mmCIF file of the N, C-alpha and C atoms, coordinates in Angstrom:
data_MODEL
# 
_entry.id   MODEL 
# 
loop_
_atom_site.group_PDB 
_atom_site.id 
_atom_site.type_symbol 
_atom_site.label_atom_id 
_atom_site.label_alt_id 
_atom_site.label_comp_id 
_atom_site.label_asym_id 
_atom_site.label_entity_id 
_atom_site.label_seq_id 
_atom_site.pdbx_PDB_ins_code 
_atom_site.Cartn_x 
_atom_site.Cartn_y 
_atom_site.Cartn_z 
_atom_site.occupancy 
_atom_site.B_iso_or_equiv 
_atom_site.pdbx_formal_charge 
_atom_site.auth_seq_id 
_atom_site.auth_comp_id 
_atom_site.auth_asym_id 
_atom_site.auth_atom_id 
_atom_site.pdbx_PDB_model_num 
ATOM 1   N N  . UNK A 1 1  ? -12.352 -9.089  10.349  1.00 0.00 ? 1  UNK A N  1 
ATOM 2   C CA . UNK A 1 1  ? -13.051 -8.722  8.935   1.00 0.00 ? 1  UNK A CA 1 
ATOM 3   C C  . UNK A 1 1  ? -11.897 -8.544  8.044   1.00 0.00 ? 1  UNK A C  1 
ATOM 4   N N  . UNK A 1 2  ? -11.735 -9.150  7.136   1.00 0.00 ? 2  UNK A N  1 
ATOM 5   C CA . UNK A 1 2  ? -10.208 -9.080  6.114   1.00 0.00 ? 2  UNK A CA 1 
ATOM 6   C C  . UNK A 1 2  ? -10.720 -8.418  5.110   1.00 0.00 ? 2  UNK A C  1 
ATOM 7   N N  . UNK A 1 3  ? -9.907  -7.901  4.299   1.00 0.00 ? 3  UNK A N  1 
ATOM 8   C CA . UNK A 1 3  ? -9.937  -7.403  3.041   1.00 0.00 ? 3  UNK A CA 1 
ATOM 9   C C  . UNK A 1 3  ? -9.406  -8.290  1.851   1.00 0.00 ? 3  UNK A C  1 
ATOM 10  N N  . UNK A 1 4  ? -9.896  -8.257  0.738   1.00 0.00 ? 4  UNK A N  1 
ATOM 11  C CA . UNK A 1 4  ? -9.523  -8.974  -0.175  1.00 0.00 ? 4  UNK A CA 1 
ATOM 12  C C  . UNK A 1 4  ? -8.088  -8.254  -1.135  1.00 0.00 ? 4  UNK A C  1 
ATOM 13  N N  . UNK A 1 5  ? -7.074  -9.166  -1.228  1.00 0.00 ? 5  UNK A N  1 
ATOM 14  C CA . UNK A 1 5  ? -5.866  -8.643  -1.910  1.00 0.00 ? 5  UNK A CA 1 
ATOM 15  C C  . UNK A 1 5  ? -6.039  -8.165  -2.972  1.00 0.00 ? 5  UNK A C  1 
ATOM 16  N N  . UNK A 1 6  ? -7.116  -8.167  -3.727  1.00 0.00 ? 6  UNK A N  1 
ATOM 17  C CA . UNK A 1 6  ? -7.449  -7.132  -5.107  1.00 0.00 ? 6  UNK A CA 1 
ATOM 18  C C  . UNK A 1 6  ? -8.051  -5.900  -4.904  1.00 0.00 ? 6  UNK A C  1 
ATOM 19  N N  . UNK A 1 7  ? -8.678  -6.237  -3.516  1.00 0.00 ? 7  UNK A N  1 
ATOM 20  C CA . UNK A 1 7  ? -9.518  -4.629  -3.197  1.00 0.00 ? 7  UNK A CA 1 
ATOM 21  C C  . UNK A 1 7  ? -8.176  -3.907  -2.793  1.00 0.00 ? 7  UNK A C  1 
ATOM 22  N N  . UNK A 1 8  ? -7.424  -4.192  -1.840  1.00 0.00 ? 8  UNK A N  1 
ATOM 23  C CA . UNK A 1 8  ? -6.357  -3.388  -1.227  1.00 0.00 ? 8  UNK A CA 1 
ATOM 24  C C  . UNK A 1 8  ? -5.218  -3.157  -2.623  1.00 0.00 ? 8  UNK A C  1 
ATOM 25  N N  . UNK A 1 9  ? -5.195  -3.810  -3.637  1.00 0.00 ? 9  UNK A N  1 
ATOM 26  C CA . UNK A 1 9  ? -4.304  -3.471  -4.460  1.00 0.00 ? 9  UNK A CA 1 
ATOM 27  C C  . UNK A 1 9  ? -5.296  -2.219  -5.340  1.00 0.00 ? 9  UNK A C  1 
ATOM 28  N N  . UNK A 1 10 ? -6.476  -2.360  -5.629  1.00 0.00 ? 10 UNK A N  1 
ATOM 29  C CA . UNK A 1 10 ? -7.175  -1.478  -6.377  1.00 0.00 ? 10 UNK A CA 1 
ATOM 30  C C  . UNK A 1 10 ? -7.156  0.014   -5.711  1.00 0.00 ? 10 UNK A C  1 
ATOM 31  N N  . UNK A 1 11 ? -7.185  -0.039  -4.246  1.00 0.00 ? 11 UNK A N  1 
ATOM 32  C CA . UNK A 1 11 ? -7.214  0.917   -3.406  1.00 0.00 ? 11 UNK A CA 1 
ATOM 33  C C  . UNK A 1 11 ? -6.041  1.859   -3.505  1.00 0.00 ? 11 UNK A C  1 
ATOM 34  N N  . UNK A 1 12 ? -4.913  1.067   -3.627  1.00 0.00 ? 12 UNK A N  1 
ATOM 35  C CA . UNK A 1 12 ? -3.446  1.735   -3.717  1.00 0.00 ? 12 UNK A CA 1 
ATOM 36  C C  . UNK A 1 12 ? -3.325  1.956   -5.275  1.00 0.00 ? 12 UNK A C  1 
ATOM 37  N N  . UNK A 1 13 ? -3.765  1.670   -6.075  1.00 0.00 ? 13 UNK A N  1 
ATOM 38  C CA . UNK A 1 13 ? -4.097  2.002   -7.584  1.00 0.00 ? 13 UNK A CA 1 
ATOM 39  C C  . UNK A 1 13 ? -4.307  3.155   -8.023  1.00 0.00 ? 13 UNK A C  1 
ATOM 40  N N  . UNK A 1 14 ? -5.799  3.262   -7.276  1.00 0.00 ? 14 UNK A N  1 
ATOM 41  C CA . UNK A 1 14 ? -6.601  4.318   -7.184  1.00 0.00 ? 14 UNK A CA 1 
ATOM 42  C C  . UNK A 1 14 ? -6.242  5.754   -6.970  1.00 0.00 ? 14 UNK A C  1 
ATOM 43  N N  . UNK A 1 15 ? -4.996  5.802   -5.911  1.00 0.00 ? 15 UNK A N  1 
ATOM 44  C CA . UNK A 1 15 ? -4.093  6.780   -5.022  1.00 0.00 ? 15 UNK A CA 1 
ATOM 45  C C  . UNK A 1 15 ? -3.022  7.134   -5.835  1.00 0.00 ? 15 UNK A C  1 
ATOM 46  N N  . UNK A 1 16 ? -2.214  6.123   -6.296  1.00 0.00 ? 16 UNK A N  1 
ATOM 47  C CA . UNK A 1 16 ? -1.603  6.147   -7.251  1.00 0.00 ? 16 UNK A CA 1 
ATOM 48  C C  . UNK A 1 16 ? -1.381  5.658   -8.840  1.00 0.00 ? 16 UNK A C  1 
ATOM 49  N N  . UNK A 1 17 ? -2.199  6.246   -9.270  1.00 0.00 ? 17 UNK A N  1 
ATOM 50  C CA . UNK A 1 17 ? -2.469  5.629   -10.866 1.00 0.00 ? 17 UNK A CA 1 
ATOM 51  C C  . UNK A 1 17 ? -1.297  5.002   -11.697 1.00 0.00 ? 17 UNK A C  1 
ATOM 52  N N  . UNK A 1 18 ? -0.077  5.461   -11.456 1.00 0.00 ? 18 UNK A N  1 
ATOM 53  C CA . UNK A 1 18 ? 1.002   5.578   -12.221 1.00 0.00 ? 18 UNK A CA 1 
ATOM 54  C C  . UNK A 1 18 ? 1.867   3.921   -11.951 1.00 0.00 ? 18 UNK A C  1 
ATOM 55  N N  . UNK A 1 19 ? 1.487   3.450   -10.659 1.00 0.00 ? 19 UNK A N  1 
ATOM 56  C CA . UNK A 1 19 ? 2.239   2.541   -9.811  1.00 0.00 ? 19 UNK A CA 1 
ATOM 57  C C  . UNK A 1 19 ? 2.194   1.482   -10.344 1.00 0.00 ? 19 UNK A C  1 
ATOM 58  N N  . UNK A 1 20 ? 3.206   0.629   -9.991  1.00 0.00 ? 20 UNK A N  1 
ATOM 59  C CA . UNK A 1 20 ? 3.599   -0.904  -10.283 1.00 0.00 ? 20 UNK A CA 1 
ATOM 60  C C  . UNK A 1 20 ? 3.289   -1.299  -8.676  1.00 0.00 ? 20 UNK A C  1 
ATOM 61  N N  . UNK A 1 21 ? 2.471   -2.320  -8.529  1.00 0.00 ? 21 UNK A N  1 
ATOM 62  C CA . UNK A 1 21 ? 2.019   -2.773  -7.279  1.00 0.00 ? 21 UNK A CA 1 
ATOM 63  C C  . UNK A 1 21 ? 2.316   -4.387  -7.339  1.00 0.00 ? 21 UNK A C  1 
ATOM 64  N N  . UNK A 1 22 ? 2.930   -4.626  -6.282  1.00 0.00 ? 22 UNK A N  1 
ATOM 65  C CA . UNK A 1 22 ? 2.820   -5.880  -5.800  1.00 0.00 ? 22 UNK A CA 1 
ATOM 66  C C  . UNK A 1 22 ? 2.353   -6.375  -4.224  1.00 0.00 ? 22 UNK A C  1 
ATOM 67  N N  . UNK A 1 23 ? 1.441   -7.213  -4.407  1.00 0.00 ? 23 UNK A N  1 
ATOM 68  C CA . UNK A 1 23 ? 0.739   -7.447  -2.892  1.00 0.00 ? 23 UNK A CA 1 
ATOM 69  C C  . UNK A 1 23 ? 0.911   -8.592  -2.364  1.00 0.00 ? 23 UNK A C  1 
ATOM 70  N N  . UNK A 1 24 ? 1.416   -9.064  -1.349  1.00 0.00 ? 24 UNK A N  1 
ATOM 71  C CA . UNK A 1 24 ? 1.535   -10.328 -0.659  1.00 0.00 ? 24 UNK A CA 1 
ATOM 72  C C  . UNK A 1 24 ? 0.892   -10.241 0.878   1.00 0.00 ? 24 UNK A C  1 
ATOM 73  N N  . UNK A 1 25 ? 0.285   -11.620 0.665   1.00 0.00 ? 25 UNK A N  1 
ATOM 74  C CA . UNK A 1 25 ? -0.688  -11.810 1.864   1.00 0.00 ? 25 UNK A CA 1 
ATOM 75  C C  . UNK A 1 25 ? 0.298   -12.492 2.890   1.00 0.00 ? 25 UNK A C  1 
ATOM 76  N N  . UNK A 1 26 ? 0.613   -11.928 3.704   1.00 0.00 ? 26 UNK A N  1 
ATOM 77  C CA . UNK A 1 26 ? 1.815   -12.722 4.607   1.00 0.00 ? 26 UNK A CA 1 
ATOM 78  C C  . UNK A 1 26 ? 1.274   -13.974 5.427   1.00 0.00 ? 26 UNK A C  1 
ATOM 79  N N  . UNK A 1 27 ? -0.079  -13.863 5.896   1.00 0.00 ? 27 UNK A N  1 
ATOM 80  C CA . UNK A 1 27 ? -0.467  -14.947 6.537   1.00 0.00 ? 27 UNK A CA 1 
ATOM 81  C C  . UNK A 1 27 ? -1.288  -15.669 6.357   1.00 0.00 ? 27 UNK A C  1 
ATOM 82  N N  . UNK A 1 28 ? -1.850  -15.417 5.115   1.00 0.00 ? 28 UNK A N  1 
ATOM 83  C CA . UNK A 1 28 ? -3.115  -16.036 4.612   1.00 0.00 ? 28 UNK A CA 1 
ATOM 84  C C  . UNK A 1 28 ? -4.269  -15.633 5.127   1.00 0.00 ? 28 UNK A C  1 
ATOM 85  N N  . UNK A 1 29 ? -4.439  -14.826 5.760   1.00 0.00 ? 29 UNK A N  1 
ATOM 86  C CA . UNK A 1 29 ? -5.724  -14.153 6.910   1.00 0.00 ? 29 UNK A CA 1 
ATOM 87  C C  . UNK A 1 29 ? -6.550  -13.279 6.005   1.00 0.00 ? 29 UNK A C  1 
ATOM 88  N N  . UNK A 1 30 ? -6.029  -12.460 5.105   1.00 0.00 ? 30 UNK A N  1 
ATOM 89  C CA . UNK A 1 30 ? -6.770  -11.357 4.595   1.00 0.00 ? 30 UNK A CA 1 
ATOM 90  C C  . UNK A 1 30 ? -6.392  -10.044 5.579   1.00 0.00 ? 30 UNK A C  1 
ATOM 91  N N  . UNK A 1 31 ? -5.471  -9.926  6.309   1.00 0.00 ? 31 UNK A N  1 
ATOM 92  C CA . UNK A 1 31 ? -5.173  -8.723  6.878   1.00 0.00 ? 31 UNK A CA 1 
ATOM 93  C C  . UNK A 1 31 ? -3.719  -8.445  7.375   1.00 0.00 ? 31 UNK A C  1 
ATOM 94  N N  . UNK A 1 32 ? -2.916  -9.165  6.690   1.00 0.00 ? 32 UNK A N  1 
ATOM 95  C CA . UNK A 1 32 ? -1.869  -8.924  7.157   1.00 0.00 ? 32 UNK A CA 1 
ATOM 96  C C  . UNK A 1 32 ? -0.981  -9.113  5.828   1.00 0.00 ? 32 UNK A C  1 
ATOM 97  N N  . UNK A 1 33 ? -0.444  -7.848  5.227   1.00 0.00 ? 33 UNK A N  1 
ATOM 98  C CA . UNK A 1 33 ? -0.117  -7.841  3.979   1.00 0.00 ? 33 UNK A CA 1 
ATOM 99  C C  . UNK A 1 33 ? 1.153   -7.197  3.831   1.00 0.00 ? 33 UNK A C  1 
ATOM 100 N N  . UNK A 1 34 ? 1.703   -7.342  2.599   1.00 0.00 ? 34 UNK A N  1 
ATOM 101 C CA . UNK A 1 34 ? 3.173   -6.712  2.489   1.00 0.00 ? 34 UNK A CA 1 
ATOM 102 C C  . UNK A 1 34 ? 2.996   -5.878  0.924   1.00 0.00 ? 34 UNK A C  1 
ATOM 103 N N  . UNK A 1 35 ? 3.145   -5.101  0.692   1.00 0.00 ? 35 UNK A N  1 
ATOM 104 C CA . UNK A 1 35 ? 2.908   -3.952  -0.475  1.00 0.00 ? 35 UNK A CA 1 
ATOM 105 C C  . UNK A 1 35 ? 4.118   -3.334  -1.091  1.00 0.00 ? 35 UNK A C  1 
ATOM 106 N N  . UNK A 1 36 ? 4.431   -3.966  -2.406  1.00 0.00 ? 36 UNK A N  1 
ATOM 107 C CA . UNK A 1 36 ? 5.644   -3.146  -3.025  1.00 0.00 ? 36 UNK A CA 1 
ATOM 108 C C  . UNK A 1 36 ? 4.741   -2.038  -3.796  1.00 0.00 ? 36 UNK A C  1 
ATOM 109 N N  . UNK A 1 37 ? 5.116   -0.762  -3.928  1.00 0.00 ? 37 UNK A N  1 
ATOM 110 C CA . UNK A 1 37 ? 4.767   0.157   -4.611  1.00 0.00 ? 37 UNK A CA 1 
ATOM 111 C C  . UNK A 1 37 ? 5.753   1.277   -5.195  1.00 0.00 ? 37 UNK A C  1 
ATOM 112 N N  . UNK A 1 38 ? 5.885   1.095   -6.853  1.00 0.00 ? 38 UNK A N  1 
ATOM 113 C CA . UNK A 1 38 ? 6.852   1.988   -7.156  1.00 0.00 ? 38 UNK A CA 1 
ATOM 114 C C  . UNK A 1 38 ? 6.081   3.131   -8.080  1.00 0.00 ? 38 UNK A C  1 
ATOM 115 N N  . UNK A 1 39 ? 6.137   4.279   -7.584  1.00 0.00 ? 39 UNK A N  1 
ATOM 116 C CA . UNK A 1 39 ? 5.627   5.156   -8.394  1.00 0.00 ? 39 UNK A CA 1 
ATOM 117 C C  . UNK A 1 39 ? 6.452   6.437   -8.362  1.00 0.00 ? 39 UNK A C  1 
ATOM 118 N N  . UNK A 1 40 ? 5.864   7.401   -9.247  1.00 0.00 ? 40 UNK A N  1 
ATOM 119 C CA . UNK A 1 40 ? 6.718   8.562   -9.678  1.00 0.00 ? 40 UNK A CA 1 
ATOM 120 C C  . UNK A 1 40 ? 5.969   9.767   -8.592  1.00 0.00 ? 40 UNK A C  1 
ATOM 121 N N  . UNK A 1 41 ? 5.108   9.340   -8.037  1.00 0.00 ? 41 UNK A N  1 
ATOM 122 C CA . UNK A 1 41 ? 4.570   10.214  -6.679  1.00 0.00 ? 41 UNK A CA 1 
ATOM 123 C C  . UNK A 1 41 ? 5.631   10.231  -5.870  1.00 0.00 ? 41 UNK A C  1 
ATOM 124 N N  . UNK A 1 42 ? 6.655   9.125   -5.640  1.00 0.00 ? 42 UNK A N  1 
ATOM 125 C CA . UNK A 1 42 ? 7.652   9.122   -4.493  1.00 0.00 ? 42 UNK A CA 1 
ATOM 126 C C  . UNK A 1 42 ? 9.224   9.512   -4.867  1.00 0.00 ? 42 UNK A C  1 
ATOM 127 N N  . UNK A 1 43 ? 9.043   10.079  -6.216  1.00 0.00 ? 43 UNK A N  1 
ATOM 128 C CA . UNK A 1 43 ? 10.300  11.173  -6.455  1.00 0.00 ? 43 UNK A CA 1 
ATOM 129 C C  . UNK A 1 43 ? 10.881  12.165  -5.703  1.00 0.00 ? 43 UNK A C  1 
ATOM 130 N N  . UNK A 1 44 ? 11.779  12.061  -5.298  1.00 0.00 ? 44 UNK A N  1 
ATOM 131 C CA . UNK A 1 44 ? 12.299  13.049  -4.341  1.00 0.00 ? 44 UNK A CA 1 
ATOM 132 C C  . UNK A 1 44 ? 11.995  13.201  -3.137  1.00 0.00 ? 44 UNK A C  1 
ATOM 133 N N  . UNK A 1 45 ? 10.947  12.333  -2.513  1.00 0.00 ? 45 UNK A N  1 
ATOM 134 C CA . UNK A 1 45 ? 10.453  12.364  -1.190  1.00 0.00 ? 45 UNK A CA 1 
ATOM 135 C C  . UNK A 1 45 ? 11.421  11.239  -0.288  1.00 0.00 ? 45 UNK A C  1 
ATOM 136 N N  . UNK A 1 46 ? 11.708  11.513  1.063   1.00 0.00 ? 46 UNK A N  1 
ATOM 137 C CA . UNK A 1 46 ? 12.522  10.396  1.785   1.00 0.00 ? 46 UNK A CA 1 
ATOM 138 C C  . UNK A 1 46 ? 11.097  9.364   2.115   1.00 0.00 ? 46 UNK A C  1 
ATOM 139 N N  . UNK A 1 47 ? 11.785  8.388   2.462   1.00 0.00 ? 47 UNK A N  1 
ATOM 140 C CA . UNK A 1 47 ? 10.957  7.388   2.453   1.00 0.00 ? 47 UNK A CA 1 
ATOM 141 C C  . UNK A 1 47 ? 10.059  7.343   3.676   1.00 0.00 ? 47 UNK A C  1 
ATOM 142 N N  . UNK A 1 48 ? 9.982   8.037   4.776   1.00 0.00 ? 48 UNK A N  1 
ATOM 143 C CA . UNK A 1 48 ? 8.920   8.152   5.661   1.00 0.00 ? 48 UNK A CA 1 
ATOM 144 C C  . UNK A 1 48 ? 7.663   9.024   4.820   1.00 0.00 ? 48 UNK A C  1 
ATOM 145 N N  . UNK A 1 49 ? 7.718   10.081  4.345   1.00 0.00 ? 49 UNK A N  1 
ATOM 146 C CA . UNK A 1 49 ? 6.796   10.807  3.614   1.00 0.00 ? 49 UNK A CA 1 
ATOM 147 C C  . UNK A 1 49 ? 6.431   10.109  2.518   1.00 0.00 ? 49 UNK A C  1 
ATOM 148 N N  . UNK A 1 50 ? 7.157   9.087   1.785   1.00 0.00 ? 50 UNK A N  1 
ATOM 149 C CA . UNK A 1 50 ? 6.395   8.012   0.975   1.00 0.00 ? 50 UNK A CA 1 
ATOM 150 C C  . UNK A 1 50 ? 5.652   7.153   1.546   1.00 0.00 ? 50 UNK A C  1 
ATOM 151 N N  . UNK A 1 51 ? 5.715   6.925   2.507   1.00 0.00 ? 51 UNK A N  1 
ATOM 152 C CA . UNK A 1 51 ? 4.962   6.007   3.508   1.00 0.00 ? 51 UNK A CA 1 
ATOM 153 C C  . UNK A 1 51 ? 3.637   6.823   3.879   1.00 0.00 ? 51 UNK A C  1 
ATOM 154 N N  . UNK A 1 52 ? 3.802   7.929   4.588   1.00 0.00 ? 52 UNK A N  1 
ATOM 155 C CA . UNK A 1 52 ? 2.512   8.571   4.942   1.00 0.00 ? 52 UNK A CA 1 
ATOM 156 C C  . UNK A 1 52 ? 1.770   8.553   3.985   1.00 0.00 ? 52 UNK A C  1 
ATOM 157 N N  . UNK A 1 53 ? 2.100   9.180   2.570   1.00 0.00 ? 53 UNK A N  1 
ATOM 158 C CA . UNK A 1 53 ? 1.422   9.350   1.502   1.00 0.00 ? 53 UNK A CA 1 
ATOM 159 C C  . UNK A 1 53 ? 0.582   7.877   1.032   1.00 0.00 ? 53 UNK A C  1 
ATOM 160 N N  . UNK A 1 54 ? 1.013   6.890   1.582   1.00 0.00 ? 54 UNK A N  1 
ATOM 161 C CA . UNK A 1 54 ? 0.136   5.295   1.417   1.00 0.00 ? 54 UNK A CA 1 
ATOM 162 C C  . UNK A 1 54 ? -0.549  5.445   2.488   1.00 0.00 ? 54 UNK A C  1 
ATOM 163 N N  . UNK A 1 55 ? -0.077  5.559   3.642   1.00 0.00 ? 55 UNK A N  1 
ATOM 164 C CA . UNK A 1 55 ? -0.927  5.319   5.035   1.00 0.00 ? 55 UNK A CA 1 
ATOM 165 C C  . UNK A 1 55 ? -2.219  6.566   4.705   1.00 0.00 ? 55 UNK A C  1 
ATOM 166 N N  . UNK A 1 56 ? -1.805  7.640   4.556   1.00 0.00 ? 56 UNK A N  1 
ATOM 167 C CA . UNK A 1 56 ? -3.026  8.241   4.512   1.00 0.00 ? 56 UNK A CA 1 
ATOM 168 C C  . UNK A 1 56 ? -4.204  7.822   3.222   1.00 0.00 ? 56 UNK A C  1 
ATOM 169 N N  . UNK A 1 57 ? -3.559  7.364   2.351   1.00 0.00 ? 57 UNK A N  1 
ATOM 170 C CA . UNK A 1 57 ? -4.538  6.635   1.188   1.00 0.00 ? 57 UNK A CA 1 
ATOM 171 C C  . UNK A 1 57 ? -5.257  5.702   1.643   1.00 0.00 ? 57 UNK A C  1 
ATOM 172 N N  . UNK A 1 58 ? -4.683  4.931   2.517   1.00 0.00 ? 58 UNK A N  1 
ATOM 173 C CA . UNK A 1 58 ? -5.545  3.774   3.123   1.00 0.00 ? 58 UNK A CA 1 
ATOM 174 C C  . UNK A 1 58 ? -5.946  3.773   4.391   1.00 0.00 ? 58 UNK A C  1 
ATOM 175 N N  . UNK A 1 59 ? -6.090  5.077   5.222   1.00 0.00 ? 59 UNK A N  1 
ATOM 176 C CA . UNK A 1 59 ? -6.173  5.376   6.357   1.00 0.00 ? 59 UNK A CA 1 
ATOM 177 C C  . UNK A 1 59 ? -7.630  4.911   7.293   1.00 0.00 ? 59 UNK A C  1 
ATOM 178 N N  . UNK A 1 60 ? -8.395  4.513   6.334   1.00 0.00 ? 60 UNK A N  1 
ATOM 179 C CA . UNK A 1 60 ? -9.950  3.808   6.954   1.00 0.00 ? 60 UNK A CA 1 
ATOM 180 C C  . UNK A 1 60 ? -9.446  2.459   7.029   1.00 0.00 ? 60 UNK A C  1 
ATOM 181 N N  . UNK A 1 61 ? -8.876  1.900   5.878   1.00 0.00 ? 61 UNK A N  1 
ATOM 182 C CA . UNK A 1 61 ? -8.585  0.403   6.047   1.00 0.00 ? 61 UNK A CA 1 
ATOM 183 C C  . UNK A 1 61 ? -7.561  0.150   7.275   1.00 0.00 ? 61 UNK A C  1 
ATOM 184 N N  . UNK A 1 62 ? -6.525  1.158   7.668   1.00 0.00 ? 62 UNK A N  1 
ATOM 185 C CA . UNK A 1 62 ? -5.849  0.562   8.434   1.00 0.00 ? 62 UNK A CA 1 
ATOM 186 C C  . UNK A 1 62 ? -6.402  0.837   9.741   1.00 0.00 ? 62 UNK A C  1 
ATOM 187 N N  . UNK A 1 63 ? -7.690  1.674   10.278  1.00 0.00 ? 63 UNK A N  1 
ATOM 188 C CA . UNK A 1 63 ? -8.017  1.292   10.955  1.00 0.00 ? 63 UNK A CA 1 
ATOM 189 C C  . UNK A 1 63 ? -9.294  0.847   11.430  1.00 0.00 ? 63 UNK A C  1 
ATOM 190 N N  . UNK A 1 64 ? -9.416  -0.052  10.563  1.00 0.00 ? 64 UNK A N  1 
ATOM 191 C CA . UNK A 1 64 ? -10.384 -1.164  10.392  1.00 0.00 ? 64 UNK A CA 1 
ATOM 192 C C  . UNK A 1 64 ? -9.945  -2.689  9.990   1.00 0.00 ? 64 UNK A C  1 
ATOM 193 N N  . UNK A 1 65 ? -10.179 -2.844  8.728   1.00 0.00 ? 65 UNK A N  1 
ATOM 194 C CA . UNK A 1 65 ? -9.863  -4.494  8.369   1.00 0.00 ? 65 UNK A CA 1 
ATOM 195 C C  . UNK A 1 65 ? -8.688  -4.872  8.343   1.00 0.00 ? 65 UNK A C  1 
ATOM 196 N N  . UNK A 1 66 ? -7.866  -3.616  7.954   1.00 0.00 ? 66 UNK A N  1 
ATOM 197 C CA . UNK A 1 66 ? -6.456  -4.106  7.918   1.00 0.00 ? 66 UNK A CA 1 
ATOM 198 C C  . UNK A 1 66 ? -5.560  -3.923  8.859   1.00 0.00 ? 66 UNK A C  1 
ATOM 199 N N  . UNK A 1 67 ? -4.832  -5.017  9.782   1.00 0.00 ? 67 UNK A N  1 
ATOM 200 C CA . UNK A 1 67 ? -4.434  -5.388  10.678  1.00 0.00 ? 67 UNK A CA 1 
ATOM 201 C C  . UNK A 1 67 ? -2.929  -5.080  10.658  1.00 0.00 ? 67 UNK A C  1 
ATOM 202 N N  . UNK A 1 68 ? -2.152  -5.351  9.561   1.00 0.00 ? 68 UNK A N  1 
ATOM 203 C CA . UNK A 1 68 ? -0.772  -4.884  9.382   1.00 0.00 ? 68 UNK A CA 1 
ATOM 204 C C  . UNK A 1 68 ? -0.459  -5.033  8.013   1.00 0.00 ? 68 UNK A C  1 
ATOM 205 N N  . UNK A 1 69 ? 0.628   -4.021  7.792   1.00 0.00 ? 69 UNK A N  1 
ATOM 206 C CA . UNK A 1 69 ? 0.895   -3.592  6.280   1.00 0.00 ? 69 UNK A CA 1 
ATOM 207 C C  . UNK A 1 69 ? 2.238   -3.078  6.169   1.00 0.00 ? 69 UNK A C  1 
ATOM 208 N N  . UNK A 1 70 ? 3.219   -4.197  5.559   1.00 0.00 ? 70 UNK A N  1 
ATOM 209 C CA . UNK A 1 70 ? 4.498   -3.685  5.814   1.00 0.00 ? 70 UNK A CA 1 
ATOM 210 C C  . UNK A 1 70 ? 4.545   -3.205  4.241   1.00 0.00 ? 70 UNK A C  1 
ATOM 211 N N  . UNK A 1 71 ? 5.497   -2.116  4.270   1.00 0.00 ? 71 UNK A N  1 
ATOM 212 C CA . UNK A 1 71 ? 5.466   -1.408  2.857   1.00 0.00 ? 71 UNK A CA 1 
ATOM 213 C C  . UNK A 1 71 ? 6.894   -1.267  2.550   1.00 0.00 ? 71 UNK A C  1 
ATOM 214 N N  . UNK A 1 72 ? 7.058   -1.286  1.173   1.00 0.00 ? 72 UNK A N  1 
ATOM 215 C CA . UNK A 1 72 ? 7.885   -0.837  0.335   1.00 0.00 ? 72 UNK A CA 1 
ATOM 216 C C  . UNK A 1 72 ? 8.046   -0.219  -0.500  1.00 0.00 ? 72 UNK A C  1 
ATOM 217 N N  . UNK A 1 73 ? 8.325   0.980   -0.446  1.00 0.00 ? 73 UNK A N  1 
ATOM 218 C CA . UNK A 1 73 ? 7.910   2.116   -1.643  1.00 0.00 ? 73 UNK A CA 1 
ATOM 219 C C  . UNK A 1 73 ? 9.092   2.421   -2.242  1.00 0.00 ? 73 UNK A C  1 
ATOM 220 N N  . UNK A 1 74 ? 9.279   2.766   -3.741  1.00 0.00 ? 74 UNK A N  1 
ATOM 221 C CA . UNK A 1 74 ? 10.401  2.993   -4.639  1.00 0.00 ? 74 UNK A CA 1 
ATOM 222 C C  . UNK A 1 74 ? 9.807   4.329   -5.481  1.00 0.00 ? 74 UNK A C  1 
ATOM 223 N N  . UNK A 1 75 ? 10.781  4.941   -5.438  1.00 0.00 ? 75 UNK A N  1 
ATOM 224 C CA . UNK A 1 75 ? 10.377  6.127   -6.274  1.00 0.00 ? 75 UNK A CA 1 
ATOM 225 C C  . UNK A 1 75 ? 10.728  5.701   -8.186  1.00 0.00 ? 75 UNK A C  1 
ATOM 226 N N  . UNK A 1 76 ? 9.772   5.711   -8.941  1.00 0.00 ? 76 UNK A N  1 
ATOM 227 C CA . UNK A 1 76 ? 9.937   4.904   -10.590 1.00 0.00 ? 76 UNK A CA 1 
ATOM 228 C C  . UNK A 1 76 ? 10.545  6.682   -11.183 1.00 0.00 ? 76 UNK A C  1 
ATOM 229 N N  . UNK A 1 77 ? 11.913  6.144   -11.507 1.00 0.00 ? 77 UNK A N  1 
ATOM 230 C CA . UNK A 1 77 ? 12.631  7.174   -12.132 1.00 0.00 ? 77 UNK A CA 1 
ATOM 231 C C  . UNK A 1 77 ? 12.473  7.268   -13.975 1.00 0.00 ? 77 UNK A C  1 
# 
């Protein structure tokens, strides 16, 4: 079961309203994505913690229709 790129972007935007989000479908199959997320929510946090915040927001997708998600998180200054 795949997830639409727009749905993934909407879920991330809901969790990080100020974020600049770029989603790339890596395999064209709707379940392997790369997400670049730039947000003030990441300010002062180590990269591991930033990724944990994203993973928490997408937990139900990561345990189901989303097979792989490569993350690039950046603090917005």
